[in-house]
C-alpha positions, 0 to 999 in steps of 0.5 A, a space after each residue: 532462541 531457536 536451536 535449529 539452523 532453519 528456524 534461525 534462517 526463517 527468523 532472519 528472513 522474517 525480519 527482512 520481509 516485515 521491513 519490506 512489507 511495512 515500507 510497501 504499506 507505508 508508501 500505499 498510504 502515502 499515495 492515498 494521502 497525497 491524492 486526497 490532499 490534492 483533491 481537497 486543494 483542487 490541484 490539477 495533478 489529481 488524476 495522476 495522483 489517483 493513478 499512482 494511488 490505485 497502482 499502489 493499492 493494487 500492488 499491496 493487494 497483489 502481495 497480500 498486504 491488504 485484503 482484496 475487498 479492502 483494495 476494492 473499497 479504497 479504490 472505489 472511495 478514491 474514484 468517488 473523490 475524483 469524480 
């Protein structure tokens, strides 16, 4: 257990940040899965789901949750599925 006040505060902040980051990453993964499922079933809303998935990937990459190269790779794979 830390003794200094600033380290105690830092730990509290880290817990909040981790929860926020995990929810952001989970929503990104869910968006990707929804799109892939729609493409697999040939649903008409695949284009909208693609836009949502790419937006979620871009947000995650912008916040540093995933590497920019992974974001580019994921977007490329999703666009191949759409075409």
